[in-house]
C-alpha positions as CSV (number, residue, x, y, z in Angstrom):
1,M,41.2,304.2,-61.6
2,R,39.2,307.3,-60.5
3,L,38.7,306.1,-56.9
4,K,42.3,305.3,-56.2
5,N,43.3,306.6,-52.7
6,K,39.7,306.6,-51.6
7,K,38.8,304.7,-48.4
8,V,35.3,303.5,-47.6
9,I,33.8,301.9,-44.5
10,A,31.3,299.1,-45.3
11,L,29.4,298.3,-42.2
12,V,28.7,294.6,-41.5
13,E,26.5,292.7,-39.1
14,H,24.7,289.3,-39.3
15,D,21.8,289.0,-41.7
16,F,23.0,291.7,-44.1
17,E,21.5,291.4,-47.6
18,D,24.2,289.6,-49.4
19,L,24.1,291.5,-52.7
20,E,23.7,294.9,-51.0
21,L,27.0,294.4,-49.2
22,W,29.1,292.6,-51.8
23,Y,28.0,294.3,-55.0
24,P,29.0,297.8,-53.7
25,I,32.3,296.5,-52.3
26,L,33.3,294.9,-55.5
27,R,32.1,297.8,-57.6
28,L,34.2,300.3,-55.6
29,Q,37.2,298.0,-55.6
30,E,36.9,297.8,-59.4
31,E,37.4,301.6,-59.5
32,G,40.4,301.5,-57.1
33,A,38.9,302.3,-53.8
34,T,40.0,300.6,-50.6
35,V,36.9,299.2,-48.7
36,H,37.2,298.0,-45.1
37,L,34.5,295.8,-43.6
38,V,33.8,297.1,-40.1
39,G,31.8,295.2,-37.6
40,N,31.3,295.0,-33.8
41,E,34.4,292.6,-33.7
42,A,37.5,292.5,-35.8
43,K,38.3,289.4,-37.9
44,K,34.8,288.0,-37.2
45,Q,32.8,286.2,-39.8
46,Y,29.3,287.5,-40.3
47,K,26.7,285.6,-42.4
48,G,24.4,287.2,-44.9
49,K,20.7,286.4,-45.1
50,Y,21.5,283.8,-47.8
51,G,24.6,282.5,-46.1
52,V,27.3,284.4,-47.9
53,P,30.1,285.1,-45.4
54,A,31.9,288.4,-44.8
55,E,34.8,288.8,-42.5
56,S,35.3,292.2,-40.8
57,D,38.7,293.9,-41.2
58,Y,38.2,296.0,-38.1
59,A,36.0,296.5,-35.1
60,F,34.0,299.8,-34.7
61,G,36.4,300.9,-32.0
62,D,39.5,300.3,-34.2
63,I,38.7,303.1,-36.7
64,N,38.3,306.8,-37.0
65,S,35.8,308.2,-39.5
66,D,38.3,311.0,-40.3
67,D,40.4,308.4,-42.0
68,Y,37.7,307.5,-44.5
69,D,36.1,309.2,-47.5
70,A,32.6,307.6,-47.3
71,I,30.5,305.0,-45.6
72,L,28.1,302.3,-46.9
73,V,25.3,300.7,-45.0
74,P,23.9,297.5,-46.4
75,G,20.3,296.4,-46.1
76,G,18.8,293.2,-45.0
77,W,18.1,292.8,-41.3
78,A,21.6,294.0,-40.3
79,P,20.6,297.7,-40.1
80,D,18.2,296.9,-37.2
81,K,21.3,295.6,-35.3
82,L,23.7,298.2,-36.6
83,R,21.6,301.1,-35.4
84,R,22.0,299.8,-31.8
85,Y,25.7,300.5,-31.7
86,A,26.6,304.0,-30.5
87,E,29.8,303.9,-32.6
88,V,27.9,303.3,-35.8
89,L,25.6,306.2,-35.2
90,Q,28.6,308.4,-34.4
91,F,30.3,307.4,-37.7
92,V,27.2,308.3,-39.6
93,K,26.8,311.6,-37.8
94,E,30.4,312.5,-38.4
95,M,30.2,311.6,-42.1
96,D,27.1,313.6,-42.4
97,E,28.7,316.7,-40.7
98,A,31.7,316.4,-43.0
99,K,29.4,316.0,-46.0
100,K,31.1,312.7,-47.0
101,P,29.1,310.3,-49.1
102,I,26.7,308.1,-47.1
103,G,25.2,305.1,-49.1
104,Q,22.1,303.4,-47.8
105,I,20.0,300.8,-49.5
106,C,16.8,298.9,-48.6
107,H,16.4,298.7,-44.7
108,A,19.7,300.6,-44.2
109,G,17.6,303.8,-43.8
110,W,17.0,302.6,-40.2
111,V,20.6,303.5,-39.4
112,L,20.3,307.0,-40.8
113,I,17.0,307.4,-38.9
114,S,18.6,306.4,-35.6
115,A,21.5,308.8,-36.4
116,N,18.9,311.5,-36.7
117,I,20.2,312.9,-40.0
118,L,17.2,312.6,-42.3
119,Q,15.3,315.8,-41.5
120,G,14.5,317.6,-44.7
121,K,16.3,315.1,-46.9
122,K,15.0,313.4,-50.1
123,V,15.4,309.6,-49.9
124,T,14.3,306.3,-51.1
125,S,14.3,302.8,-49.4
126,T,12.4,299.6,-49.4
127,P,8.7,300.6,-49.3
128,G,8.5,298.6,-46.1
129,I,10.2,301.5,-44.2
130,K,8.7,304.4,-46.1
131,D,6.7,305.5,-43.0
132,D,9.8,305.3,-40.8
133,M,11.7,307.5,-43.3
134,T,8.9,310.1,-43.5
135,N,8.4,310.1,-39.7
136,A,12.1,310.9,-39.4
137,G,11.5,314.0,-41.5
138,A,12.6,312.8,-44.9
139,T,10.6,313.1,-48.2
140,W,10.4,309.6,-49.6
141,Y,10.4,308.7,-53.3
142,D,9.8,305.4,-55.0
143,E,12.8,305.7,-57.3
144,P,15.8,303.4,-57.9
145,V,18.2,305.9,-56.5
146,I,17.9,309.3,-54.9
147,T,20.9,311.6,-54.3
148,D,20.4,314.5,-51.9
149,G,23.7,316.2,-51.4
150,H,26.1,313.5,-50.0
151,I,23.3,311.0,-49.1
152,I,22.7,308.4,-51.8
153,S,19.8,306.0,-51.2
154,S,18.3,303.1,-53.0
155,R,15.5,300.6,-52.7
156,R,16.6,297.0,-53.3
157,P,19.0,294.7,-55.2
158,P,17.7,295.3,-58.7
159,D,18.6,299.0,-58.2
160,L,22.2,298.3,-57.4
161,P,23.7,299.4,-60.8
162,P,22.3,302.9,-60.7
163,Y,22.8,303.2,-56.9
164,M,26.5,302.3,-57.2
165,K,27.0,304.6,-60.2
166,A,25.6,307.5,-58.2
167,F,27.7,306.6,-55.1
168,A,30.9,306.2,-57.1
169,D,30.3,309.4,-58.9
170,K,29.7,311.3,-55.6
171,L,32.8,309.7,-54.1
172,A,34.9,310.7,-57.1
173,E,33.9,314.4,-56.5
174,K,35.4,314.5,-53.0
């Protein structure tokens, strides 16, 4: 289990893209990582776009990013809500400064944009936010997965296998 003793934050908010939250969590758990779902409230049930529930383990204020090795931001409509929480932006900035893996897929790029960490980075996302990503200073590619240092980005659910391989590989390096 190459990710044993690794701890990962998986951000959660209503209207997450069901596969983009659950596939990464299950994939990392298969490799031995501990993944905590973290939302605005602890022990709250959040519903995905297609109705799949996810219960948060902790609230944003309950955790410290120093205690974690990586962070995952799911897509769907949740990122538009997540980027409005100062704590979320702080976690992403702290992870960026510490060069810990940051995974973002689909619309999750909005969170990284609001955290102001994309200047000069190579990324991908859903094509729907390509302009947002480039206006934030990133160079956008239409590829299944792009790894630029510790930032791993992907476009959509069909790209989950290469995205999670790249993320798990990066996490294993830390």
